[in-house]
BALOBA-1460 file (C-alpha; in Angstrom, 3 decimals):
// residues 268
<rec num="1" residu="x" x="-0.047" y="-0.184" z="0.028"/>
<rec num="2" residu="x" x="1.165" y="3.412" z="-0.776"/>
<rec num="3" residu="x" x="2.270" y="5.553" z="2.275"/>
<rec num="4" residu="x" x="1.972" y="9.308" z="2.532"/>
<rec num="5" residu="x" x="5.530" y="10.308" z="3.984"/>
<rec num="6" residu="x" x="6.696" y="13.870" z="4.960"/>
<rec num="7" residu="x" x="10.491" y="14.030" z="4.684"/>
<rec num="8" residu="x" x="11.321" y="17.187" z="6.806"/>
<rec num="9" residu="x" x="14.850" y="17.941" z="5.622"/>
<rec num="10" residu="x" x="14.689" y="17.655" z="1.738"/>
<rec num="11" residu="x" x="17.046" y="20.332" z="0.890"/>
<rec num="12" residu="x" x="19.995" y="18.201" z="1.956"/>
<rec num="13" residu="x" x="21.571" y="15.524" z="-0.039"/>
<rec num="14" residu="x" x="20.237" y="12.742" z="1.842"/>
<rec num="15" residu="x" x="16.815" y="14.149" z="2.627"/>
<rec num="16" residu="x" x="16.417" y="14.641" z="-1.331"/>
<rec num="17" residu="x" x="17.458" y="11.136" z="-1.973"/>
<rec num="18" residu="x" x="15.071" y="9.892" z="0.723"/>
<rec num="19" residu="x" x="12.356" y="11.377" z="-1.000"/>
<rec num="20" residu="x" x="13.208" y="10.059" z="-4.308"/>
<rec num="21" residu="x" x="13.615" y="6.480" z="-3.111"/>
<rec num="22" residu="x" x="10.427" y="6.629" z="-1.429"/>
<rec num="23" residu="x" x="8.693" y="7.585" z="-4.854"/>
<rec num="24" residu="x" x="10.743" y="4.927" z="-6.394"/>
<rec num="25" residu="x" x="9.109" y="2.566" z="-4.129"/>
<rec num="26" residu="x" x="5.757" y="3.728" z="-4.837"/>
<rec num="27" residu="x" x="5.121" y="6.184" z="-2.008"/>
<rec num="28" residu="x" x="3.728" y="9.717" z="-2.040"/>
<rec num="29" residu="x" x="6.658" y="11.594" z="-0.595"/>
<rec num="30" residu="x" x="6.188" y="15.439" z="0.457"/>
<rec num="31" residu="x" x="9.861" y="17.011" z="0.463"/>
<rec num="32" residu="x" x="9.934" y="19.524" z="3.087"/>
<rec num="33" residu="x" x="12.164" y="22.491" z="1.934"/>
<rec num="34" residu="x" x="12.937" y="25.580" z="3.661"/>
<rec num="35" residu="x" x="10.927" y="28.472" z="2.286"/>
<rec num="36" residu="x" x="14.320" y="30.592" z="1.305"/>
<rec num="37" residu="x" x="14.626" y="27.595" z="-1.388"/>
<rec num="38" residu="x" x="11.309" y="27.524" z="-2.471"/>
<rec num="39" residu="x" x="9.489" y="29.533" z="-5.413"/>
<rec num="40" residu="x" x="7.500" y="32.307" z="-3.939"/>
<rec num="41" residu="x" x="4.319" y="30.734" z="-4.491"/>
<rec num="42" residu="x" x="5.384" y="28.196" z="-1.877"/>
<rec num="43" residu="x" x="6.492" y="25.358" z="-4.045"/>
<rec num="44" residu="x" x="9.842" y="24.550" z="-5.707"/>
<rec num="45" residu="x" x="7.863" y="23.495" z="-8.877"/>
<rec num="46" residu="x" x="5.140" y="21.254" z="-9.650"/>
<rec num="47" residu="x" x="6.465" y="17.795" z="-9.438"/>
<rec num="48" residu="x" x="7.268" y="16.015" z="-12.707"/>
<rec num="49" residu="x" x="5.581" y="13.027" z="-13.131"/>
<rec num="50" residu="x" x="5.317" y="11.097" z="-10.055"/>
<rec num="51" residu="x" x="8.307" y="12.668" z="-8.289"/>
<rec num="52" residu="x" x="8.297" y="14.082" z="-4.623"/>
<rec num="53" residu="x" x="5.840" y="16.883" z="-4.005"/>
<rec num="54" residu="x" x="7.916" y="19.920" z="-2.717"/>
<rec num="55" residu="x" x="6.234" y="21.893" z="0.222"/>
<rec num="56" residu="x" x="7.408" y="24.747" z="2.204"/>
<rec num="57" residu="x" x="8.722" y="23.637" z="5.601"/>
<rec num="58" residu="x" x="10.655" y="25.572" z="8.232"/>
<rec num="59" residu="x" x="10.889" y="23.299" z="11.081"/>
<rec num="60" residu="x" x="11.998" y="26.357" z="13.376"/>
<rec num="61" residu="x" x="8.454" y="28.022" z="12.985"/>
<rec num="62" residu="x" x="5.509" y="26.290" z="14.349"/>
<rec num="63" residu="x" x="3.209" y="28.144" z="12.060"/>
<rec num="64" residu="x" x="5.275" y="26.824" z="9.018"/>
<rec num="65" residu="x" x="5.028" y="23.322" z="10.488"/>
<rec num="66" residu="x" x="1.239" y="23.428" z="11.400"/>
<rec num="67" residu="x" x="0.623" y="25.055" z="7.293"/>
<rec num="68" residu="x" x="2.576" y="22.093" z="5.880"/>
<rec num="69" residu="x" x="1.160" y="19.450" z="7.982"/>
<rec num="70" residu="x" x="-2.484" y="20.880" z="7.434"/>
<rec num="71" residu="x" x="-2.029" y="21.228" z="3.690"/>
<rec num="72" residu="x" x="-0.626" y="17.636" z="3.314"/>
<rec num="73" residu="x" x="-3.791" y="16.429" z="5.296"/>
<rec num="74" residu="x" x="-5.885" y="18.559" z="3.418"/>
<rec num="75" residu="x" x="-4.673" y="16.688" z="0.085"/>
<rec num="76" residu="x" x="-4.329" y="13.317" z="1.275"/>
<rec num="77" residu="x" x="-6.373" y="12.710" z="4.327"/>
<rec num="78" residu="x" x="-3.427" y="11.277" z="6.447"/>
<rec num="79" residu="x" x="0.089" y="11.263" z="6.985"/>
<rec num="80" residu="x" x="1.485" y="7.638" z="7.471"/>
<rec num="81" residu="x" x="5.280" y="8.430" z="8.285"/>
<rec num="82" residu="x" x="7.689" y="11.471" z="9.043"/>
<rec num="83" residu="x" x="11.521" y="11.110" z="8.129"/>
<rec num="84" residu="x" x="13.080" y="13.412" z="10.674"/>
<rec num="85" residu="x" x="16.202" y="15.430" z="9.228"/>
<rec num="86" residu="x" x="19.449" y="16.274" z="11.370"/>
<rec num="87" residu="x" x="20.405" y="20.035" z="11.765"/>
<rec num="88" residu="x" x="23.842" y="21.532" z="10.786"/>
<rec num="89" residu="x" x="27.204" y="20.631" z="12.846"/>
<rec num="90" residu="x" x="28.150" y="23.358" z="15.782"/>
<rec num="91" residu="x" x="31.944" y="23.412" z="15.254"/>
<rec num="92" residu="x" x="34.111" y="25.541" z="17.743"/>
<rec num="93" residu="x" x="34.979" y="25.961" z="21.133"/>
<rec num="94" residu="x" x="32.148" y="25.692" z="23.705"/>
<rec num="95" residu="x" x="32.776" y="29.102" z="25.409"/>
<rec num="96" residu="x" x="32.641" y="30.906" z="22.304"/>
<rec num="97" residu="x" x="28.961" y="29.798" z="21.543"/>
<rec num="98" residu="x" x="26.488" y="32.475" z="23.008"/>
<rec num="99" residu="x" x="23.475" y="31.257" z="24.961"/>
<rec num="100" residu="x" x="21.357" y="32.347" z="21.869"/>
<rec num="101" residu="x" x="23.265" y="30.336" z="19.794"/>
<rec num="102" residu="x" x="22.953" y="27.097" z="21.913"/>
<rec num="103" residu="x" x="19.022" y="27.734" z="21.815"/>
<rec num="104" residu="x" x="19.290" y="27.970" z="18.136"/>
<rec num="105" residu="x" x="21.472" y="24.853" z="17.823"/>
<rec num="106" residu="x" x="19.110" y="22.567" z="20.123"/>
<rec num="107" residu="x" x="16.017" y="24.014" z="18.441"/>
<rec num="108" residu="x" x="17.528" y="23.083" z="15.096"/>
<rec num="109" residu="x" x="18.261" y="19.400" z="16.052"/>
<rec num="110" residu="x" x="15.570" y="18.533" z="19.068"/>
<rec num="111" residu="x" x="12.733" y="21.281" z="19.258"/>
<rec num="112" residu="x" x="12.259" y="21.138" z="15.484"/>
<rec num="113" residu="x" x="11.268" y="17.345" z="15.784"/>
<rec num="114" residu="x" x="8.790" y="18.139" z="18.595"/>
<rec num="115" residu="x" x="6.824" y="20.605" z="16.380"/>
<rec num="116" residu="x" x="6.408" y="18.275" z="13.859"/>
<rec num="117" residu="x" x="5.552" y="15.350" z="16.067"/>
<rec num="118" residu="x" x="2.861" y="17.307" z="17.725"/>
<rec num="119" residu="x" x="1.525" y="18.248" z="14.422"/>
<rec num="120" residu="x" x="1.546" y="14.891" z="13.026"/>
<rec num="121" residu="x" x="1.024" y="12.412" z="15.831"/>
<rec num="122" residu="x" x="-2.760" y="13.247" z="16.560"/>
<rec num="123" residu="x" x="-3.943" y="11.892" z="13.515"/>
<rec num="124" residu="x" x="-1.499" y="8.850" z="13.733"/>
<rec num="125" residu="x" x="-2.831" y="7.965" z="17.489"/>
<rec num="126" residu="x" x="-6.602" y="8.373" z="16.011"/>
<rec num="127" residu="x" x="-5.812" y="6.132" z="13.374"/>
<rec num="128" residu="x" x="-3.573" y="3.586" z="15.648"/>
<rec num="129" residu="x" x="-1.080" y="3.500" z="12.697"/>
<rec num="130" residu="x" x="2.045" y="5.602" z="11.822"/>
<rec num="131" residu="x" x="5.893" y="5.703" z="11.804"/>
<rec num="132" residu="x" x="8.434" y="7.960" z="13.036"/>
<rec num="133" residu="x" x="11.885" y="7.798" z="11.050"/>
<rec num="134" residu="x" x="14.802" y="9.418" z="12.883"/>
<rec num="135" residu="x" x="18.183" y="9.804" z="11.140"/>
<rec num="136" residu="x" x="20.890" y="9.879" z="13.847"/>
<rec num="137" residu="x" x="24.343" y="10.215" z="12.749"/>
<rec num="138" residu="x" x="27.169" y="8.090" z="14.064"/>
<rec num="139" residu="x" x="28.006" y="9.761" z="17.392"/>
<rec num="140" residu="x" x="31.042" y="7.875" z="18.695"/>
<rec num="141" residu="x" x="33.498" y="10.134" z="16.726"/>
<rec num="142" residu="x" x="32.058" y="13.256" z="18.106"/>
<rec num="143" residu="x" x="32.391" y="12.190" z="21.569"/>
<rec num="144" residu="x" x="35.202" y="14.032" z="23.318"/>
<rec num="145" residu="x" x="36.512" y="15.467" z="20.162"/>
<rec num="146" residu="x" x="37.587" y="19.042" z="20.559"/>
<rec num="147" residu="x" x="35.005" y="21.584" z="19.052"/>
<rec num="148" residu="x" x="32.408" y="18.984" z="18.409"/>
<rec num="149" residu="x" x="30.939" y="18.598" z="21.850"/>
<rec num="150" residu="x" x="27.708" y="20.284" z="20.942"/>
<rec num="151" residu="x" x="27.103" y="18.446" z="17.818"/>
<rec num="152" residu="x" x="27.697" y="15.132" z="20.058"/>
<rec num="153" residu="x" x="25.416" y="16.448" z="22.811"/>
<rec num="154" residu="x" x="22.630" y="17.153" z="20.470"/>
<rec num="155" residu="x" x="22.670" y="13.756" z="18.476"/>
<rec num="156" residu="x" x="22.560" y="12.059" z="21.834"/>
<rec num="157" residu="x" x="19.512" y="14.029" z="22.707"/>
<rec num="158" residu="x" x="17.900" y="13.102" z="19.426"/>
<rec num="159" residu="x" x="18.515" y="9.363" z="20.091"/>
<rec num="160" residu="x" x="17.227" y="9.402" z="23.488"/>
<rec num="161" residu="x" x="14.183" y="11.606" z="22.283"/>
<rec num="162" residu="x" x="13.479" y="8.697" z="19.555"/>
<rec num="163" residu="x" x="13.958" y="6.239" z="21.837"/>
<rec num="164" residu="x" x="11.509" y="7.427" z="24.461"/>
<rec num="165" residu="x" x="8.991" y="8.313" z="21.769"/>
<rec num="166" residu="x" x="9.280" y="4.522" z="20.467"/>
<rec num="167" residu="x" x="8.383" y="3.270" z="24.186"/>
<rec num="168" residu="x" x="5.409" y="5.599" z="24.562"/>
<rec num="169" residu="x" x="3.791" y="5.241" z="21.125"/>
<rec num="170" residu="x" x="3.690" y="1.417" z="21.276"/>
<rec num="171" residu="x" x="0.254" y="1.106" z="22.840"/>
<rec num="172" residu="x" x="-1.079" y="3.636" z="20.133"/>
<rec num="173" residu="x" x="0.096" y="1.460" z="17.161"/>
<rec num="174" residu="x" x="2.778" y="4.088" z="16.095"/>
<rec num="175" residu="x" x="6.088" y="2.625" z="15.244"/>
<rec num="176" residu="x" x="9.523" y="4.172" z="15.398"/>
<rec num="177" residu="x" x="12.916" y="3.337" z="13.693"/>
<rec num="178" residu="x" x="16.216" y="4.925" z="14.539"/>
<rec num="179" residu="x" x="18.343" y="4.952" z="11.098"/>
<rec num="180" residu="x" x="22.033" y="5.356" z="12.277"/>
<rec num="181" residu="x" x="24.325" y="5.040" z="9.489"/>
<rec num="182" residu="x" x="28.096" y="4.949" z="9.884"/>
<rec num="183" residu="x" x="28.577" y="8.830" z="9.226"/>
<rec num="184" residu="x" x="29.238" y="11.820" z="11.427"/>
<rec num="185" residu="x" x="27.371" y="14.255" z="9.522"/>
<rec num="186" residu="x" x="24.542" y="13.788" z="6.942"/>
<rec num="187" residu="x" x="26.242" y="15.784" z="4.169"/>
<rec num="188" residu="x" x="28.103" y="14.971" z="1.199"/>
<rec num="189" residu="x" x="31.540" y="16.198" z="0.027"/>
<rec num="190" residu="x" x="33.953" y="18.879" z="1.630"/>
<rec num="191" residu="x" x="31.159" y="21.543" z="2.125"/>
<rec num="192" residu="x" x="29.560" y="20.481" z="5.178"/>
<rec num="193" residu="x" x="26.904" y="22.642" z="6.794"/>
<rec num="194" residu="x" x="28.565" y="24.058" z="9.826"/>
<rec num="195" residu="x" x="27.550" y="26.577" z="12.532"/>
<rec num="196" residu="x" x="30.472" y="28.638" z="13.912"/>
<rec num="197" residu="x" x="30.480" y="30.547" z="17.153"/>
<rec num="198" residu="x" x="29.391" y="34.122" z="17.345"/>
<rec num="199" residu="x" x="31.774" y="35.168" z="20.031"/>
<rec num="200" residu="x" x="34.832" y="35.416" z="17.417"/>
<rec num="201" residu="x" x="37.086" y="37.004" z="20.072"/>
<rec num="202" residu="x" x="36.936" y="34.021" z="22.445"/>
<rec num="203" residu="x" x="37.364" y="31.603" z="19.654"/>
<rec num="204" residu="x" x="40.451" y="33.344" z="18.530"/>
<rec num="205" residu="x" x="41.668" y="33.050" z="21.871"/>
<rec num="206" residu="x" x="41.409" y="29.321" z="21.891"/>
<rec num="207" residu="x" x="42.849" y="29.386" z="18.343"/>
<rec num="208" residu="x" x="46.036" y="30.930" z="19.629"/>
<rec num="209" residu="x" x="46.452" y="28.249" z="22.104"/>
<rec num="210" residu="x" x="45.803" y="25.458" z="20.065"/>
<rec num="211" residu="x" x="46.924" y="26.464" z="16.529"/>
<rec num="212" residu="x" x="45.767" y="24.466" z="13.661"/>
<rec num="213" residu="x" x="43.030" y="22.741" z="15.589"/>
<rec num="214" residu="x" x="40.353" y="24.074" z="13.571"/>
<rec num="215" residu="x" x="41.725" y="23.117" z="10.167"/>
<rec num="216" residu="x" x="42.020" y="19.527" z="11.723"/>
<rec num="217" residu="x" x="38.456" y="19.440" z="12.601"/>
<rec num="218" residu="x" x="36.987" y="20.718" z="9.596"/>
<rec num="219" residu="x" x="39.228" y="18.029" z="7.721"/>
<rec num="220" residu="x" x="37.914" y="15.340" z="9.996"/>
<rec num="221" residu="x" x="34.433" y="16.637" z="9.172"/>
<rec num="222" residu="x" x="34.887" y="16.244" z="5.384"/>
<rec num="223" residu="x" x="36.574" y="12.805" z="5.817"/>
<rec num="224" residu="x" x="33.551" y="11.832" z="7.884"/>
<rec num="225" residu="x" x="30.940" y="13.275" z="5.538"/>
<rec num="226" residu="x" x="28.592" y="10.907" z="3.155"/>
<rec num="227" residu="x" x="29.980" y="9.712" z="-0.455"/>
<rec num="228" residu="x" x="27.141" y="9.673" z="-2.874"/>
<rec num="229" residu="x" x="27.131" y="5.844" z="-2.612"/>
<rec num="230" residu="x" x="26.599" y="6.297" z="1.122"/>
<rec num="231" residu="x" x="23.613" y="8.598" z="0.354"/>
<rec num="232" residu="x" x="22.097" y="6.148" z="-1.768"/>
<rec num="233" residu="x" x="22.381" y="3.230" z="0.583"/>
<rec num="234" residu="x" x="21.039" y="5.271" z="3.463"/>
<rec num="235" residu="x" x="18.125" y="6.807" z="1.525"/>
<rec num="236" residu="x" x="17.114" y="2.896" z="0.238"/>
<rec num="237" residu="x" x="17.383" y="1.730" z="3.746"/>
<rec num="238" residu="x" x="14.802" y="4.524" z="4.897"/>
<rec num="239" residu="x" x="12.480" y="3.487" z="2.184"/>
<rec num="240" residu="x" x="13.004" y="-0.161" z="3.130"/>
<rec num="241" residu="x" x="11.608" y="0.715" z="6.598"/>
<rec num="242" residu="x" x="8.707" y="2.597" z="5.099"/>
<rec num="243" residu="x" x="7.985" y="-0.615" z="2.743"/>
<rec num="244" residu="x" x="8.129" y="-3.030" z="5.811"/>
<rec num="245" residu="x" x="5.051" y="-4.547" z="7.110"/>
<rec num="246" residu="x" x="3.978" y="-3.121" z="10.312"/>
<rec num="247" residu="x" x="5.115" y="-5.094" z="13.366"/>
<rec num="248" residu="x" x="8.448" y="-6.171" z="11.612"/>
<rec num="249" residu="x" x="10.411" y="-2.705" z="11.422"/>
<rec num="250" residu="x" x="13.206" y="-2.600" z="13.905"/>
<rec num="251" residu="x" x="13.904" y="0.042" z="16.572"/>
<rec num="252" residu="x" x="17.372" y="0.688" z="15.155"/>
<rec num="253" residu="x" x="19.262" y="-0.364" z="11.700"/>
<rec num="254" residu="x" x="22.516" y="0.566" z="10.709"/>
<rec num="255" residu="x" x="22.839" y="0.701" z="6.959"/>
<rec num="256" residu="x" x="26.228" y="0.012" z="5.630"/>
<rec num="257" residu="x" x="27.168" y="-1.859" z="8.817"/>
<rec num="258" residu="x" x="26.227" y="-5.253" z="9.887"/>
<rec num="259" residu="x" x="23.616" y="-6.070" z="12.264"/>
<rec num="260" residu="x" x="21.260" y="-3.911" z="14.416"/>
<rec num="261" residu="x" x="21.752" y="-2.488" z="17.836"/>
<rec num="262" residu="x" x="17.971" y="-3.582" z="18.811"/>
<rec num="263" residu="x" x="15.195" y="-4.895" z="17.024"/>
<rec num="264" residu="x" x="12.723" y="-4.686" z="19.864"/>
<rec num="265" residu="x" x="10.897" y="-1.729" z="21.644"/>
<rec num="266" residu="x" x="11.018" y="-2.051" z="25.467"/>
<rec num="267" residu="x" x="7.738" y="-1.157" z="27.126"/>
<rec num="268" residu="x" x="6.915" y="-0.738" z="30.887"/>
């Protein structure tokens, strides 16, 4: 059966590939794209043939989220699955990020998913059916790494949030799958989306004490970005989860790596 799927980060390489993979599997994919990228009318373009359907979506804005979800429900009557994207990578000394920036960073990674969930879950719970897919980058390489602490913390919070939703939604018939490919950041090539600290003076003080560290961190990020082949593998893995019959979807999959960490959702 064809599923109605909202992909929240379709302006990224992985998000765009996921939307295409879902359409290739026979589903209807709404590709959530930042309003700044879209056509002024609200859509990038009318989908050609049976391609993804671009829709204006700013996950940092509740009104934008509510409007996008409302438009999809108005067109299709339901949303069967949501694919949550990951925000940009904060890179720099912790002290040099302002409190306002920390709020923005955790908003992009964590609060954004809450806005979407609160908009789509009521109709999923009412129908006793639905799926949340969370893309969670590999975190072990960021843990303890200089200048990547905020990235590690944000990814850890996403993972914990997804696992908690999995437990709490079980009795509503709504399933959760965490897709954890073996990459540090969900981008391709050397130009990884990074958030730099606003407090440049403090950042320079650290740079003077640890010369060359910023360049080494940037090189690490570029090395851990996805290749085109890895993007395709991850996108197909997400489409396969959506394709899978209800009751067979694992809690966590690791495309490109052998095995899964857990195939069961623990309940109270």
